[in-house]
C-alpha angles and dihedrals in degrees: 000000000000108000127202095217103147098083122122099170096045132054140166098223099182144336132214143139096015095311139098123215110215140182114216104184105301096345132087119217130184115205136170118260120184091206092064099087095148128095109215129164114279097225105148115094095234091076086074097042106061128162094189137011125189110209114202116219122228086227092057131273118035142200142258125250113200133204113187095324119149120233089245137007138163139241131186136225113191102309096340126099125206128193112220132198130162111247143156121342100008098298128137100192098265139074103208094192089069090071088086088062093043089058092048099053094035089063090050091051094047092048096048117113091230140024110285129221111222130192119204113194124194081013099175114184094348108257093142092038092056094044091051093046092047089052090055107266128131106235137203108205116199127183132150093225117083090198093055092049090050089050090049091052090053089052090051092053091048090051094052092254100115091119097036118124096263122143110206116206132179101203146124104270096220094051091045092054091048090053093047090053090052090049092051094237120154137189134212094215133022128195123187130180103178120192121234088239133004150144129235125228090274097042098273110167120231121190109174098213091055100034111035102077098048088044091052090051089051096046093049087068089068095062114109120235088254096042117159107199149359122197127189124181129198133192092171115109095226095053100077124169092268090055092049089049092052093048094049092045093053095045116025099024090046089056103038109009115227129118140290132215125182133180146152113271122218152170127235116246111219099206097050101025086227129122124253110215113231108180131290140282134202121204130194125193129171 
């Protein structure tokens, strides 16, 4: 398992009864986590000192309950800064487990013999975009949500990357890739974090089980002849590491050769010293 264990401003303190107890900077949040199917004693003091608790509804969705939590605050990872705010369906605007991937491709970018062009698809609030830009890449950031792209720009400014070579695009990722193929554009690194389900700016439907493989075939066409990496993330139960490996081998490796690794990604849990699984990632390198 690839473990995001270099955080100082974030911590999974404990897990029990379908929930994870987290420290985000100076604030303690309690959020649902479907992986937490165990019922262990809630012995650490933070269980009784919450700043925010997301209650899941039996009808689907849920709502936040706040206890002295600001509307927005910031945390840091290495030399990056992220603005956080609780919003719909339990999220805060950051997936901390992805830091293990940020470190991986940042090293590739820094060690390249030339500046790399990187494409970040389904780019959300820009964690991967900022990490790649800080490492020295020029980045194209694509997300269908205008609000998420605005949030990502704010994170860039906070991280000292206001003038970095980042192209911010509010667009449907599939249609953007199709246009880039027609234009003849290529990238040295591609990152994609596709949702299980989503809608594009004009109502385009995305269902990952139906859409991901043809989209991966399409996106592989954008890799340059001297491409350095491809990263795909999955939070969908059916897309396990072996599935990601198979998809990358039959698309990217078929085009450029190279090798594929895939694994679960996870976060250390302070109270138990165990690892909480948080999805899977597949990585291609030449």
